[in-house]
MIDOSE-1310 file (N, C-alpha, C; in nm, 2 decimals, decimal comma, always signed):
residues 149
midd	-1,32/+7,82/+15,47/-1,45/+7,81/+15,54/-1,53/+7,69/+15,50; -1,55/+7,67/+15,37/-1,63/+7,56/+15,32/-1,56/+7,43/+15,36; -1,42/+7,42/+15,37/-1,35/+7,30/+15,40/-1,39/+7,26/+15,55; -1,41/+7,36/+15,64/-1,45/+7,33/+15,77/-1,59/+7,27/+15,78
lysa	-1,68/+7,31/+15,69/-1,81/+7,26/+15,68/-1,82/+7,12/+15,63; -1,74/+7,09/+15,53/-1,73/+6,95/+15,48/-1,61/+6,88/+15,52; -1,60/+6,85/+15,65/-1,48/+6,78/+15,71/-1,48/+6,64/+15,65; -1,36/+6,57/+15,67/-1,34/+6,44/+15,63/-1,44/+6,34/+15,70
rilt	-1,47/+6,37/+15,83/-1,57/+6,28/+15,90/-1,71/+6,30/+15,84; -1,75/+6,42/+15,81/-1,88/+6,45/+15,76/-1,89/+6,38/+15,62; -1,79/+6,39/+15,54/-1,79/+6,33/+15,41/-1,79/+6,18/+15,42; -1,72/+6,12/+15,51/-1,72/+5,98/+15,53/-1,86/+5,93/+15,58
laan	-1,92/+6,00/+15,67/-2,06/+5,96/+15,71/-2,16/+5,97/+15,60; -2,15/+6,07/+15,52/-2,24/+6,09/+15,40/-2,22/+5,98/+15,30; -2,09/+5,94/+15,27/-2,06/+5,84/+15,17/-2,09/+5,70/+15,22; -2,10/+5,68/+15,35/-2,12/+5,54/+15,40/-2,24/+5,53/+15,49
mprt	-2,35/+5,60/+15,45/-2,47/+5,60/+15,53/-2,52/+5,46/+15,56; -2,53/+5,42/+15,68/-2,58/+5,29/+15,71/-2,73/+5,28/+15,71; -2,78/+5,16/+15,70/-2,92/+5,13/+15,71/-3,01/+5,19/+15,60; -2,95/+5,19/+15,48/-3,03/+5,25/+15,36/-3,13/+5,15/+15,31
grld	-3,23/+5,21/+15,25/-3,33/+5,13/+15,19/-3,47/+5,14/+15,26; -3,55/+5,04/+15,25/-3,68/+5,04/+15,31/-3,70/+4,91/+15,38; -3,79/+4,90/+15,48/-3,82/+4,78/+15,55/-3,94/+4,72/+15,48; -3,95/+4,58/+15,49/-4,06/+4,51/+15,42/-4,19/+4,54/+15,50
apqg	-4,19/+4,54/+15,63/-4,31/+4,56/+15,71/-4,29/+4,65/+15,82; -4,28/+4,78/+15,79/-4,25/+4,88/+15,90/-4,38/+4,90/+15,99; -4,36/+4,93/+16,11/-4,47/+4,97/+16,20/-4,50/+5,12/+16,19; -4,40/+5,19/+16,14/-4,41/+5,34/+16,12/-4,32/+5,39/+16,01
tghr	-4,37/+5,49/+15,94/-4,29/+5,55/+15,83/-4,30/+5,70/+15,85; -4,19/+5,77/+15,83/-4,19/+5,91/+15,83/-4,13/+5,96/+15,70; -4,18/+6,07/+15,65/-4,13/+6,13/+15,52/-4,12/+6,28/+15,54; -4,01/+6,34/+15,51/-3,99/+6,48/+15,52/-3,92/+6,53/+15,40
vakl	-3,96/+6,66/+15,36/-3,89/+6,73/+15,25/-3,85/+6,86/+15,30; -3,72/+6,90/+15,27/-3,67/+7,03/+15,30/-3,71/+7,12/+15,19; -3,81/+7,21/+15,21/-3,86/+7,29/+15,09/-3,76/+7,37/+15,03; -3,67/+7,43/+15,10/-3,57/+7,52/+15,04/-3,48/+7,46/+14,94
cgst	-3,44/+7,34/+14,97/-3,34/+7,27/+14,88/-3,39/+7,14/+14,81; -3,50/+7,09/+14,86/-3,56/+6,97/+14,80/-3,50/+6,84/+14,86; -3,42/+6,85/+14,96/-3,37/+6,72/+15,03/-3,49/+6,65/+15,08; -3,48/+6,51/+15,07/-3,59/+6,43/+15,12/-3,53/+6,31/+15,21
atvd	-3,62/+6,27/+15,30/-3,58/+6,15/+15,38/-3,71/+6,07/+15,40; -3,70/+5,94/+15,38/-3,81/+5,85/+15,42/-3,75/+5,75/+15,51; -3,81/+5,73/+15,63/-3,76/+5,64/+15,73/-3,87/+5,54/+15,77; -3,83/+5,42/+15,78/-3,92/+5,31/+15,83/-3,86/+5,26/+15,96
vvld	-3,95/+5,22/+16,05/-3,90/+5,17/+16,18/-3,99/+5,05/+16,22; -3,93/+4,97/+16,30/-4,00/+4,86/+16,38/-3,96/+4,88/+16,52; -4,05/+4,88/+16,62/-4,02/+4,90/+16,76/-4,03/+4,76/+16,83; -3,95/+4,75/+16,93/-3,96/+4,63/+17,01/-4,07/+4,64/+17,12
dagr	-4,08/+4,54/+17,20/-4,19/+4,55/+17,30/-4,18/+4,66/+17,40; -4,05/+4,71/+17,42/-4,03/+4,82/+17,51/-4,04/+4,96/+17,44; -4,08/+4,96/+17,31/-4,10/+5,09/+17,24/-3,97/+5,15/+17,19; -3,86/+5,06/+17,18/-3,73/+5,11/+17,13/-3,72/+5,07/+16,99
vady	-3,64/+5,14/+16,91/-3,62/+5,11/+16,77/-3,55/+4,97/+16,76; -3,61/+4,88/+16,70/-3,55/+4,74/+16,68/-3,50/+4,72/+16,54; -3,56/+4,79/+16,44/-3,51/+4,79/+16,30/-3,54/+4,92/+16,24; -3,46/+4,96/+16,15/-3,46/+5,10/+16,09/-3,40/+5,09/+15,95
aqtv	-3,47/+5,17/+15,86/-3,41/+5,18/+15,73/-3,45/+5,32/+15,68; -3,36/+5,38/+15,60/-3,38/+5,52/+15,55/-3,34/+5,53/+15,41; -3,41/+5,61/+15,34/-3,38/+5,66/+15,20/-3,37/+5,81/+15,21; -3,25/+5,86/+15,19/-3,22/+6,00/+15,21/-3,15/+6,05/+15,08
kaca	-3,21/+6,15/+15,03/-3,16/+6,22/+14,91/-3,14/+6,37/+14,95; -3,01/+6,40/+14,99/-2,98/+6,53/+15,05/-2,83/+6,56/+15,02; -2,79/+6,68/+15,05/-2,65/+6,72/+15,04/-2,57/+6,63/+15,14; -2,44/+6,65/+15,14/-2,36/+6,58/+15,23/-2,39/+6,60/+15,37
lgqa	-2,44/+6,72/+15,41/-2,47/+6,75/+15,55/-2,59/+6,67/+15,59; -2,69/+6,67/+15,51/-2,81/+6,59/+15,54/-2,78/+6,44/+15,55; -2,70/+6,39/+15,46/-2,66/+6,25/+15,46/-2,57/+6,22/+15,58; -2,49/+6,31/+15,62/-2,41/+6,29/+15,74/-2,49/+6,27/+15,86
aagv	-2,59/+6,36/+15,88/-2,69/+6,35/+15,99/-2,76/+6,21/+15,98; -2,80/+6,17/+15,86/-2,86/+6,04/+15,85/-2,76/+5,93/+15,88; -2,63/+5,95/+15,85/-2,53/+5,85/+15,88/-2,52/+5,83/+16,03; -2,52/+5,94/+16,11/-2,52/+5,93/+16,26/-2,64/+5,86/+16,31
lgeh	-2,76/+5,89/+16,25/-2,88/+5,81/+16,29/-2,86/+5,67/+16,27; -2,82/+5,63/+16,14/-2,81/+5,49/+16,11/-2,71/+5,42/+16,20; -2,61/+5,49/+16,24/-2,51/+5,42/+16,33/-2,56/+5,40/+16,47; -2,65/+5,49/+16,52/-2,68/+5,49/+16,67/-2,83/+5,47/+16,70
viga	-2,92/+5,46/+16,60/-3,06/+5,46/+16,63/-3,12/+5,33/+16,69; -3,06/+5,22/+16,67/-3,11/+5,09/+16,72/-3,10/+5,10/+16,87; -3,22/+5,08/+16,93/-3,23/+5,08/+17,08/-3,28/+5,22/+17,13; -3,29/+5,31/+17,05/-3,33/+5,45/+17,09/-3,49/+5,45/+17,11
tgde	-3,53/+5,54/+17,19/-3,67/+5,56/+17,21/-3,71/+5,69/+17,13; -3,84/+5,71/+17,11/-3,89/+5,83/+17,05/-3,85/+5,95/+17,12; -3,85/+5,94/+17,25/-3,81/+6,06/+17,33/-3,66/+6,09/+17,31; -3,57/+5,99/+17,30/-3,43/+6,02/+17,27/-3,41/+6,09/+17,14
ieqa	-3,49/+6,04/+17,04/-3,48/+6,10/+16,91/-3,53/+6,24/+16,91; -3,64/+6,26/+16,98/-3,70/+6,40/+16,99/-3,60/+6,49/+17,06; -3,54/+6,45/+17,17/-3,44/+6,53/+17,24/-3,32/+6,56/+17,15; -3,27/+6,46/+17,07/-3,16/+6,49/+16,98/-3,21/+6,59/+16,87
rdal	-3,33/+6,58/+16,82/-3,38/+6,67/+16,72/-3,38/+6,81/+16,78; -3,44/+6,83/+16,90/-3,45/+6,96/+16,96/-3,31/+7,02/+16,99; -3,21/+6,93/+17,04/-3,08/+6,98/+17,06/-3,01/+7,02/+16,93; -3,03/+6,94/+16,83/-2,97/+6,97/+16,70/-3,03/+7,11/+16,65
laml	-3,15/+7,13/+16,66/-3,22/+7,25/+16,62/-3,16/+7,37/+16,70; -3,15/+7,35/+16,83/-3,10/+7,46/+16,91/-2,95/+7,49/+16,88; -2,87/+7,38/+16,84/-2,74/+7,40/+16,80/-2,73/+7,48/+16,67; -2,82/+7,46/+16,58/-2,82/+7,52/+16,45/-2,87/+7,67/+16,46
ksgg	-2,97/+7,69/+16,54/-3,04/+7,81/+16,54/-3,00/+7,91/+16,65; -2,96/+7,86/+16,77/-2,94/+7,95/+16,88/-2,82/+7,92/+16,96; -2,71/+7,86/+16,90/-2,59/+7,85/+16,97/-2,58/+7,74/+17,07; -2,68/+7,65/+17,07/-2,68/+7,53/+17,16/-2,56/+7,44/+17,14
egpe	-2,53/+7,36/+17,24/-2,42/+7,27/+17,23/-2,44/+7,15/+17,14; -2,56/+7,11/+17,13/-2,59/+7,00/+17,04/-2,63/+6,88/+17,12; -2,67/+6,77/+17,05/-2,72/+6,65/+17,12/-2,61/+6,58/+17,21; -2,66/+6,51/+17,31/-2,58/+6,44/+17,40/-2,62/+6,29/+17,39
grfa	-2,54/+6,21/+17,46/-2,58/+6,06/+17,46/-2,55/+6,00/+17,33; -2,64/+5,91/+17,29/-2,62/+5,82/+17,17/-2,61/+5,90/+17,04; -2,67/+6,02/+17,04/-2,66/+6,10/+16,92/-2,56/+6,22/+16,92; -2,47/+6,21/+17,01/-2,37/+6,32/+17,03/-2,29/+6,35/+16,90
dlrl	-2,28/+6,25/+16,82/-2,20/+6,27/+16,70/-2,26/+6,37/+16,60; -2,39/+6,40/+16,63/-2,45/+6,51/+16,55/-2,38/+6,65/+16,57; -2,31/+6,65/+16,68/-2,23/+6,78/+16,71/-2,12/+6,80/+16,60; -2,09/+6,70/+16,52/-2,00/+6,72/+16,41/-2,05/+6,83/+16,31
lkqv	-2,18/+6,85/+16,32/-2,25/+6,94/+16,22/-2,26/+7,08/+16,28; -2,19/+7,11/+16,39/-2,21/+7,24/+16,45/-2,18/+7,36/+16,36; -2,08/+7,35/+16,27/-2,05/+7,45/+16,17/-2,16/+7,49/+16,08; -2,26/+7,40/+16,07/-2,37/+7,43/+15,98/-2,46/+7,55/+16,03
adyp	-2,44/+7,58/+16,16/-2,51/+7,69/+16,22/-2,49/+7,82/+16,14; -2,37/+7,83/+16,08/-2,33/+7,95/+16,00/-2,39/+7,95/+15,86; -2,46/+7,85/+15,82/-2,52/+7,84/+15,69/-2,67/+7,80/+15,70; -2,75/+7,91/+15,73/-2,89/+7,88/+15,75/-2,96/+7,81/+15,63
arha	-2,91/+7,83/+15,51/-2,97/+7,76/+15,40/-2,96/+7,61/+15,40; -2,87/+7,56/+15,49/-2,84/+7,41/+15,50/-2,91/+7,35/+15,62; -2,97/+7,43/+15,71/-3,03/+7,38/+15,83/-3,14/+7,28/+15,80; -3,23/+7,30/+15,71/-3,34/+7,21/+15,68/-3,29/+7,08/+15,63
stlv	-3,19/+7,08/+15,54/-3,13/+6,96/+15,49/-3,07/+6,88/+15,60; -3,00/+6,94/+15,69/-2,94/+6,88/+15,80/-3,04/+6,81/+15,90; -3,15/+6,87/+15,91/-3,26/+6,82/+16,00/-3,35/+6,71/+15,94; -3,35/+6,70/+15,80/-3,46/+6,63/+15,74/-3,46/+6,48/+15,78
avea	-3,35/+6,41/+15,79/-3,35/+6,27/+15,83/-3,39/+6,25/+15,98; -3,35/+6,34/+16,06/-3,38/+6,33/+16,21/-3,53/+6,35/+16,22; -3,59/+6,45/+16,15/-3,73/+6,47/+16,16/-3,81/+6,36/+16,11; -3,77/+6,30/+16,00/-3,84/+6,18/+15,94/-3,83/+6,06/+16,04
alda	-3,72/+6,05/+16,10/-3,70/+5,94/+16,20/-3,80/+5,95/+16,32; -3,81/+6,08/+16,37/-3,90/+6,10/+16,48/-4,04/+6,08/+16,43; -4,08/+6,12/+16,31/-4,21/+6,10/+16,26/-4,24/+5,95/+16,25; -4,15/+5,87/+16,20/-4,16/+5,73/+16,19/-4,19/+5,66/+16,32
vraa	-4,11/+5,70/+16,42/-4,12/+5,64/+16,56/-4,26/+5,68/+16,62; -4,29/+5,80/+16,60/-4,42/+5,84/+16,66/-4,54/+5,77/+16,59; -4,53/+5,75/+16,46/-4,63/+5,68/+16,39/-4,64/+5,53/+16,44; -4,52/+5,47/+16,46/-4,52/+5,33/+16,51/-4,58/+5,33/+16,65
ertr	-4,55/+5,43/+16,73/-4,61/+5,43/+16,87/-4,76/+5,44/+16,86; -4,81/+5,52/+16,77/-4,96/+5,54/+16,76/-5,02/+5,41/+16,71; -4,95/+5,34/+16,62/-5,00/+5,21/+16,57/-5,01/+5,11/+16,68; -4,90/+5,11/+16,76/-4,90/+5,01/+16,88/-5,01/+5,04/+16,98
lsga	-5,04/+5,17/+17,00/-5,14/+5,21/+17,10/-5,28/+5,18/+17,04; -5,30/+5,20/+16,92/-5,43/+5,17/+16,86/-5,46/+5,02/+16,85; -5,35/+4,94/+16,84/-5,36/+4,79/+16,84/-5,38/+4,74/+16,98; -5,34/+4,81/+17,08/-5,35/+4,76/+17,21/-5,49/+4,80/+17,27
a	-5,56/+4,89/+17,21/-5,69/+4,94/+17,26/-5,80/+4,84/+17,24
């Protein structure tokens, strides 16, 4: 059972998480803590003129499942909009909580975490980086709007 949860692909994503660290001058930052387990994610973003992620960095301290989700983000987030990240978060949440199929499009690799649905204590850790990424993009969007006013 536990071997299915920690597949080779999940462990590879967790061990080779791309885009780690912090940005020097982010437009938005998001920070989330999974209260049950203490997993944390801090995400910095810069958006391009079209509102898409142009630069991204993350500091994630989580179990292999949370780090694997962060790995998928790091691989696919450049060029994403806030709405795409929000749709991925919502689909990931539905996959974990109510039998949904999981994210589609650029974040479809998050479906690798489908087995986590059977482990409710791991849900928050699995979501922590995605939620921090969404918070960071929304913060950058607000900054851009207030600067344009």
